[in-house]
Each structure stands twice: as structure tokens, then as C-alpha cells.
C-alpha positions, 0 to 999 in steps of 0.5 A: 466433111465425110459422112458415114453410114452402115449396118452391122450383120451378125456381130457377136459379143463374147464375155470370156477368153479366146483360147485359140485362133484358127490362124496364127495372125488374124487377118484385118482390114486396113481400118483394123477390123477383122475380115468378114468370115474369119473363124475362131475356136473359143471356150468359156471358162468360169472360176471361183477364187482363181480356181477353174470350176467350169470349162466349156467345149470348143465353139467355132465363131465366124466374124459377121460382115460390117457394111460401112461406106464413106463418101465425099463430094469432090466437086462443086454441088452446082456448075454451068455447062458453057455453051458459049462460042469458043468455050472449052470443049471440056466445060460444055457439060457439068460433071460431079464427082463423088468418092466412095470408100468401102470402110467395112470388113468385106467385099461389097458394092453399092447400087445407084439411082438418080432422080432428074428434075426440070421445069420443062414438061419434057426433060431435055438434059441427059444425065449419066452416071459412070465410075472410074478409079482415076476420077477421069472420063477416059476409061470410065464405064457405065453401071450395068443395071445401076450396080457399082463394082465390088470393092475390097475393104479400104478400096475407093472408087470415083462416081461421076454424074455427068449432066449434058444440056440440050442443044443451044436452040432448045430453051432450058432453065437448068436441071437438078439431079439427086444421086442415091445409093443403096446396099447390095441387098437393096436396103439402107438407101442414102442420098449422096448429093443433090446437084444443080446444073445450068447452061451458060449461053451467049445471045445477041440483040434480035431487034432494035429501035434507032435514033438518027446518026448523031443523036444521043438518048438522054432519057428512057423510052416509054410505051404508049398504046403498046408502041415504043416512043423515044427521043434523040438529041443532036450532040452538036445543036441540042435539037431533039427529035421524037420517034415512035414505032408504027406497030406495038412492040409485041407485034414486032417482026424482024430486026426493027422494033415496031417494024417501022420507025416514024418521026414527029415532023416538028424538031424540038429546038434546043430541047435537051431532056433529062431526069426521069421518064414517066408516062401517065395517060397520053402525057410523057413527063420528063425533065428539061433543065430544072423543070418538069415538062409534059409532052403530049403524045396525042399531038405527036401521033397526029403529027400536029406540028403547029406548036411544040408538043410540050408544056412546063408543069408548074410547081410553087414559086421557089420549088423545083422537081427532084428529077433525079428521083423516080416518081410514082404513078397511082390512081390516075395521078403523078406524084413527084418529090419536090425540093422543099420536102413535099410530094406533089400530085399532078393530073394527066394534063399536067395540072397540079392538084395537091401536095403533101405535108412537108417533112422536118428539116432534120430528116434531110433531103429526099434520096430515094425513089417513091414507092407505094404499099396499099394507100401509103407512099414511102420515101427515104432521106439523106439522113437515114429516115424513111417517111410514110405518107397517106396517099389520099390525104398527103399527111405523114403517117409515121417516120422512123430513122433506120440509120445514120447513113443515106437511104439509097433505094426502097422496094416493096416486096410481094404483096407489100409484106415487107419494105426493103431498103439499101442503106449506105454502101453495104447495108440491107434493111427490111422494114415492117411497112406499118411501124417501119421497125427493122425486121432484119439487117445485113451488112455485105462484105463489099459495096452494092452498086445497084438499087435494091429490087424485089420480085413481083411474084415471090418474097425475094429481093436482090442486089448487085455488088461491085465485083459482079455478084448477084445476091438474091435473098428471102425478103422475110429473113434476109437468108440467101437463096440456094447458090447465092451470091453468084458471080454472074459477071466474071472477072469484072468490076462494075460501076453500076447496075440495075436489076429486074424480075420477070416471069412469063405467063407460060413458064414456071421459072423467074428470070432476073435481068441485070444491066451493068456498066463496067468500071473502066476508070474513065468518064469517057470510055464505057461498056455495058454488060447484060445477063439474064439469070434463072432465079431458081438456078443461077448456073443457068444464064444468058450473056449478051455479048459486048459486041451485041450491046455495042462496043463502048456503049453506055446504057441508061439505068432503066429496064422497061418490060413490055408484058409477060407473054412469049412475045414480050421484051425487056427494053434497055436504052443506050445513050450512045456507043463508039460506032453507034448513037442512041438505040433501044435494044429489045431482049426477049423474055425468057 
């Protein structure tokens, strides 16, 4: 909708009668106003009982100028400059169009200025303002000293703000520009628009870790002493090998993660890992069938092959671990959900040291990852309950049924101020961590296909929807961040996704890392997709190509961040691909 502003100079009001006009027909602007500078001969009269009593002398009156401008922004307020290989050359810059019309009663022009902001210390984007009657760049002109052309009443002009990103080798978090106009005498400044631009770039995986040629990766890797440990299982024999990097991941040079792949000398015969993959001390806890096992990484590193490096973690008779639910490491203990509605605590060596109270049967089975705020544990259930356990005593502090639908995931927000929950297929709920009462609730227009995630640096939550939209919102209110939801997977339908937040210690911008799987409609055909998105400016993002992720790849739904330095990575693990088997891909933190 258009907005209006203006100032009136020299407007003269006369109560009386106009006896004569200096021209037969007074000139008017297209909007019906008298032209500025039009003169009249006027007399004032006074009557009593319709009898003329006084007649003034002639007076010449000149119409003052009315300054009034009307504008509309005729382009999106945010755009991506597409720097990907093969992109349309016309899309390599972001440009914004503002249409200005002189709605006053005389010739006038405006002056312009713009403020540019970037997160980088040295601005790298080029911002330029041009004008053109056809709203095209051809034959447009720059503005001498920032002043626009004179326009007659009713005449319009297009002003084009062009934002050009730096070269693809120069990092950027995007740019912002505020366009301001002011009257020709320097008064009446008005903001015409605040515009956001980002660079849409493509990238390839720079470094990887590999399994052997015919091995599938069933569980996510872990970091032990800064080094990467991963497992590959032969697809035919079900024999498993353990690999690790010679050097810490963040010391990687070149295309091989850890610089050299080391292999544990003992083959784990008939060992097929499954479920979660968690490290506590030197213990690597994974599933095997319906059991939880602990792999001793000290034995692996020393290459002691005299016996298998794993042992079964014992649960009470009749109880099986919920290997499909992410456990929690806290205060030197591993806390795992059991099939009987209890939480079980284990030491680093795999010895069970405690258990919680059991939840009532009507709550339903556990259905979410286990999360912590302070000394309280939280877990959701299939019948819509959220249960709070005391982390030290194992007792149930409180429980509340927040929905009749299944709780799919939980996420504590920054400093534990809120507890976010994904409920059913489309509902987001924010809970008070103490009483578990709902602070707000939202129902989206389409299905959510990711667990709910929260930033560790700010009160922001995020999810991904089936059609490829990333939704980022304020945790305390549920209100969308500016420019969200943003479709970061164009023309895609997704089957699942995982979201992670990370901010490098030497950077101001937070990045959202999104790993997704395309919905191919097949159980045998897969394709992974990956985006790194600037949280504050979602028009600025990086696409990791399908060929770089490997054609036909299926990735495990886990993001592993190695740290928050310039040498750190976001690690993602592929089960296998069409031409490649299990791999771990390292994506540098932005």
C-alpha cells in the first residue's frame, strides 16, 4: 500500500468570494490541485441584509507550492544474489525497485541517501542507486550528488537500489541497506525502505573420512580426544570394523579427515550397531539388536585385539533400552530411557548406578529425546505428557498433559528459560520449565519433518517443514524472525530433516545448518540435501551440491559440531550412496 508524506508552504485561505481569475481556466495538476504559482485577483465583500456595504480593493493572490510525494516498493524487500555456477547472470545481483510519484502541485525533486550495514568489519558489498522511467537497468543513470530528476505533477520515476555481493571467495553474511529520501531543501527526511540482500552460493565437501568399499555406516561417529571414531559394517557378512583419525579433526590438512585413517586390528564378527551413538569418557555407547553395548575406545586406540572391545550394558530383567531415543550425558553419568517408563543411570564403565521413578501407564511410552535444564530432566510421551524428573533423586517433580497428540521432540532454549516441544505433525508449544504450563502454541499450515531445535546463543527456535521451509521464531513469543519462514530447499519435498545452530567465536552471525532427505517416494532411492543459512539473514546461504554429498546418498539424522573455532566443522555421516559406501563429511563452520 502506498504511503504519503508532504509539507504545505504558503497555503492561503480566504473567506469570501473570488471575483476574477487571471486566466479563463485555472491550470490544474492531474490530481486536481491548482498549479503552484497560479495568481488570482480577489476582492472581499461585506453585506447586510443582502445589501453591499463594503467592497475591498483588488488583491493579487499566488498559490503556494504543495510538496507531496507518493511511493511504493515494487520488489521484494529481501533477495538473494545467486552466485552458484550456471545461475542466470541477471540474478547475480539483488536489486530493489521503488516507484516515486510527484503528487504535489509543482515541479519538484528529491535527494537520496542510503546507509549500508554488514557484519564484516570492512563492508564488502557494493550498493548503488540509479533512476529510470522504465524500471530497467538499461539507460538508467546514477544520481549526481544524490539528487533525483525534477518531476512535474503526476509524473513518476523508478529508483533502483542495486546490491552486489563480493566475489565468491570472500565470506559474507549478507548486507542491509536503508534508503532515505528528503525534500529538495533538505527537510522532511523519510525512510523509503529497509532492504536485505544475501549471496546464494554453492560449495563442495572439502574433507571426508571413509569406510571400506562395501561397508554401511549404521550409527553416527563420535569424537574422542578430539579425534573422529566411526564404524563400517560389511553389507554381506555383517562384520564391523572400527576406524579413527590419526590426528584431531580440527588439525585436518587436506581432503582426508584426521589426515590418516587408522583401523582397529580386530574385526567385530556379526556385529551390526544400531540406535543412538553417544560417548561418555572412553565409553562409546551404541545399540546392538535390542541391547545397549559399550565399546572401550582405550582398548581400540591401543589396538589390543586379544578380545572384543565391547560389553553388554545390563538393564533389569525384562527391561530393554529405548535405543531410538537420544539419551543424556550429565555429571559423569549416562541417562537412558527404559521400556518400563523409567530412566536408568550408568557410569562411564557401563555399570548401572541408579534408576528413576516409573511414570504412570496412562502417560504412554516415552517418545522424545531426553533433555535437561538445571537439575531437572524432561521427556515427552506418546499420549501427550511432558514429565519432569529430578536429576539427582530420580523422582517425578511434575508432569502435565500438554496435548492429546504424541510429543515428538523437546528442546531447552537459551539459559533454560523455555522448553520447546513439537507436538503431533504441525503443532509447536512453548512450556514454562517449572510448572510445564503452555506459554504459547502455534499450528503450522503444513507438516513439520524435523525435531524442534533451539539456539545455544539466543532465544530462537527452528523447525523445517515438508516443502522445504525453514521456520525460525522467537522462543518467548513464537513470533517469526524477520523474513521467516524462508524456503531454503526450492522445489523440494522432504521426508525428514535435522537442524543445528552454531556461531564461531570470531564471528557475529549465527548459522543454521540443515541436513535433509528428499522425499523420493521410494524406500531404496535416496538423496541428501544440505544448506548452511545465516540466521539473521536467510537470503544468505550456502548449498552443498548433490554430487558433493554423493548422488543417491542417505545420511544419518545427526549433526556433530567439533567446536566453535575457524578450524571447526559440522560433521554428517552417510550410511551409503549409489557409488560410495559409508563416509563422514566435514563442513567448515561459517
